[in-house]
C-alpha positions in Angstrom: -6.5 -23.4 -11.5 -9.9 -24.9 -12.3 -11.9 -25.1 -9.1 -12.0 -23.3 -5.7 -14.2 -24.7 -2.9 -15.6 -22.2 -0.4 -17.4 -23.5 2.8 -20.2 -21.0 3.5 -22.2 -21.0 6.7 -23.7 -17.4 6.5 -21.1 -16.1 8.9 -19.1 -12.9 8.4 -15.9 -14.9 8.0 -17.3 -17.2 5.3 -18.3 -14.0 3.4 -14.7 -12.8 3.6 -13.5 -16.1 2.3 -16.0 -16.0 -0.6 -14.9 -12.4 -1.5 -11.3 -13.6 -1.5 -12.1 -16.6 -3.7 -13.8 -14.3 -6.2 -10.6 -12.2 -6.5 -8.7 -15.4 -7.2 -11.4 -16.7 -9.7 -11.3 -13.5 -11.7 -7.5 -13.8 -12.2 -7.3 -17.6 -12.6 -10.6 -18.4 -14.3 -11.4 -21.0 -11.6 -15.0 -22.0 -10.9 -16.2 -21.4 -7.3 -18.1 -24.2 -5.6 -19.8 -22.8 -2.5 -20.6 -25.5 0.0 -23.1 -25.1 2.8 -23.5 -27.9 5.3 -26.5 -28.5 7.5 -24.8 -29.9 10.6 -25.7 -33.4 11.7 -24.0 -36.5 13.0 -26.1 -38.5 10.5 -24.2 -39.4 7.3 -27.2 -38.5 5.2 -25.7 -39.3 1.8 -25.2 -43.0 2.8 -28.8 -43.5 3.9 -31.4 -45.2 1.8 -34.2 -42.9 0.3 -36.6 -44.5 2.7 -34.4 -43.8 5.7 -33.8 -40.2 4.7 -37.6 -39.5 5.0 -37.3 -39.9 8.7 -35.3 -36.8 9.0 -37.9 -34.2 8.0 -36.2 -31.3 10.0 -32.9 -31.8 8.2 -34.6 -32.1 4.8 -36.5 -28.8 5.5 -33.3 -27.0 6.5 -31.6 -28.2 3.3 -34.5 -27.2 1.1 -34.6 -23.7 2.7 -30.9 -23.2 2.3 -31.1 -24.3 -1.4 -33.9 -21.7 -1.9 -32.3 -18.7 -0.2 -28.7 -19.2 -1.0 -28.6 -18.1 -4.7 -30.3 -14.8 -4.1 -28.5 -14.2 -0.8 -25.1 -14.7 -2.3 -25.9 -12.6 -5.3 -26.8 -9.8 -3.0 -23.8 -9.9 -0.6 -21.1 -10.9 -3.1 -22.2 -10.3 -6.7 -20.0 -12.5 -9.0 -18.8 -11.9 -12.5 -19.0 -15.6 -13.1 -21.7 -18.1 -11.8 -21.0 -19.7 -8.4 -22.0 -23.3 -8.1 -23.9 -23.8 -4.8 -24.0 -27.2 -3.0 -26.0 -27.9 0.2 -25.1 -31.0 2.2 -26.2 -32.6 5.4 -23.7 -34.2 7.8 -20.5 -33.5 9.7 -19.3 -30.1 8.2 -15.6 -30.9 7.8 -16.3 -34.3 6.3 -18.8 -33.0 3.8 -16.5 -30.1 2.8 -13.6 -32.4 2.2 -15.8 -34.8 0.2 -17.0 -32.0 -2.1 -13.4 -30.7 -2.5 -12.3 -34.2 -3.5 -15.3 -34.8 -5.8 -14.7 -31.5 -7.6 -11.0 -32.0 -7.7 -10.5 -28.6 -6.1 -7.2 -26.8 -6.6 -7.8 -24.9 -3.4 -10.1 -24.5 -0.4 -10.7 -20.9 0.7 -12.5 -20.6 4.1 -12.9 -18.2 7.0 -10.8 -18.6 10.2 -14.0 -19.0 12.2 -17.6 -20.0 11.7 -21.0 -19.0 13.1 -20.0 -20.1 16.6 -17.2 -17.6 17.0 -16.7 -15.8 20.3 -14.0 -13.1 21.1 -10.6 -14.6 21.9 -11.5 -18.1 20.5 -8.8 -20.1 18.8 -9.4 -20.9 15.1 -12.6 -22.8 14.2 -12.6 -26.5 14.8 -13.8 -27.3 11.2 -10.9 -25.2 9.8 -8.4 -27.0 12.0 -9.6 -30.4 10.8 -9.6 -29.3 7.1 -6.1 -27.8 7.4 -4.9 -31.1 8.7 -6.8 -33.4 6.4 -7.0 -31.7 3.1 -4.6 -32.8 0.4 -5.0 -29.5 -1.6 -3.9 -26.1 -0.4 -6.1 -24.3 2.1 -6.3 -20.5 2.3 -7.8 -19.3 5.6 -8.7 -15.7 6.1 -10.1 -13.4 8.7 -10.6 -10.4 6.3 -11.0 -10.5 2.5 -7.8 -10.2 0.5 -7.8 -7.9 -2.5 -5.7 -8.0 -5.6 -2.8 -6.1 -4.1 -2.7 -8.4 -1.1 -2.5 -11.4 -3.5 0.4 -10.0 -5.5 2.9 -10.3 -2.7 3.3 -13.5 -0.8 5.6 -14.4 2.1 6.7 -18.0 1.8 8.0 -19.1 5.2 9.9 -22.3 5.2 13.0 -24.1 6.3 13.7 -24.7 2.6 14.4 -28.4 2.9 14.1 -31.0 0.2 10.3 -31.2 0.2 9.7 -27.5 -0.1 9.8 -27.3 -4.0 7.2 -30.0 -4.2 4.9 -28.0 -1.9 5.5 -24.8 -3.9 4.5 -26.5 -7.1 1.0 -26.9 -5.7 0.5 -23.1 -5.4 2.6 -22.1 -8.4 -0.5 -21.7 -10.7 -1.9 -19.3 -8.1 1.4 -17.3 -7.9 1.6 -17.1 -11.7 -2.0 -16.0 -12.1 -1.3 -12.9 -10.0 2.3 -12.5 -11.2 3.1 -12.4 -7.5 6.5 -11.7 -6.0 7.5 -14.3 -3.5 9.3 -13.3 -0.3 11.2 -16.3 0.8 11.4 -16.2 4.6 13.5 -18.2 7.0 12.9 -17.3 10.7 16.1 -17.9 12.7 15.4 -18.8 16.3 17.8 -19.6 19.2 16.6 -23.2 19.2 17.0 -23.7 15.4 19.8 -21.3 14.3 21.2 -21.6 10.8 24.1 -19.8 9.2 23.3 -17.3 6.4 25.2 -19.5 3.9 23.1 -22.5 4.7 19.9 -20.5 4.4 20.8 -19.0 1.1 21.9 -22.3 -0.4 18.4 -23.7 0.5 16.7 -20.7 -1.0 18.7 -20.9 -4.2 17.9 -24.6 -4.6 14.2 -23.8 -4.1 14.3 -21.2 -6.8 15.7 -23.6 -9.4 13.1 -24.2 -12.1 11.1 -21.2 -11.1 13.1 -18.6 -12.9 9.9 -16.8 -14.2 9.0 -15.8 -10.7 10.4 -12.8 -8.8 11.9 -13.9 -5.5 13.2 -11.9 -2.5 15.3 -13.6 0.2 14.8 -12.7 3.9 16.2 -14.0 7.1 14.4 -12.8 10.3 15.5 -13.4 13.9 12.9 -14.0 16.5 12.4 -16.0 19.7 9.6 -18.0 18.1 9.0 -18.9 14.5 5.3 -17.9 14.7 6.0 -14.5 16.1 8.8 -14.0 13.6 6.5 -14.7 10.7 3.8 -12.3 11.9 6.3 -9.6 12.8 8.0 -9.9 9.4 4.8 -9.6 7.5 3.7 -6.6 9.5 7.0 -4.8 8.9 7.0 -5.6 5.1 3.3 -4.8 4.7 2.4 -8.3 3.5 -1.0 -9.7 4.1 -0.6 -13.3 2.8 1.8 -16.0 4.0 2.2 -19.5 2.6 3.4 -22.2 5.0 4.5 -25.8 4.3 2.4 -27.8 6.7 3.4 -31.2 8.0 1.2 -34.3 8.2 -0.9 -33.8 11.3 -3.9 -35.9 10.4 -3.6 -38.1 13.4 -2.5 -35.3 15.9 -4.9 -34.4 18.7 -6.6 -31.0 18.5 -4.7 -29.6 21.4 -1.4 -30.1 19.6 -1.1 -26.8 17.8 1.1 -26.3 14.8 2.8 -23.3 13.3 0.1 -22.8 10.7 -2.7 -22.6 13.2 -0.7 -20.4 15.6 0.2 -17.8 12.9 -3.4 -17.6 11.8 -4.5 -17.1 15.4 -1.9 -14.5 16.3 -2.5 -12.1 13.4 -4.9 -11.0 10.7 -2.8 -12.6 7.9 -4.3 -14.7 5.2 -2.6 -18.1 5.7 -2.1 -20.4 2.8 -1.3 -24.0 4.1 0.2 -26.4 1.6 1.5 -29.9 2.1 4.5 -31.4 0.2 
């Protein structure tokens, strides 16, 4: 892993994400790029220099953020390695994704909520958009994950043909922590598979990954999401990886498994696309 992008909006949740990214950085040697976005519907980067001068309030906010961020971050989350800090103006999720693509990020680590969080609220709208639109893995957290949390990963999947391709994207992360991977298939009444079929899929998934320690689990539940959360609670796991489908064009009200698992528990959820 070379680069981790962390969206930072001064909220408690973005701080938990930054602390988690630092744990990953220490093990993997990845550079952290901390991105703060001054919210605006104006696509500031595409304006001419003359046009930019009309937005004095946005320029002042950007300048202030650039001045206070370095010392602020050093105080709240001292780093062993320098953190690159970038301040943008524009639509938050668009600017975050642009920076992630520009820096060829291996992973985005961000808080489940932003500054506008209220009790009982579903996951943040920016996170939902980034989960759906990012090509690289996205790790969303509510509380910071420590080294022990990152050494044991639940990998929940149906273990179909595209699963190994998705796993390959997070394999450097798994190897950096020498993590054990708990393969998890949640059997539900509406999608019941025999033990033989499940084990065949898991064995196929393990091929080519012999250096990694795998554990196989089948868990019965009424709903996949509840089964994932319950399994992790019972096993004492705090991180789950999920293979996410392509939901770039889905409306916000259509909620997927990844988003629901994140909402229902305090797990760190690592979303990865095939």
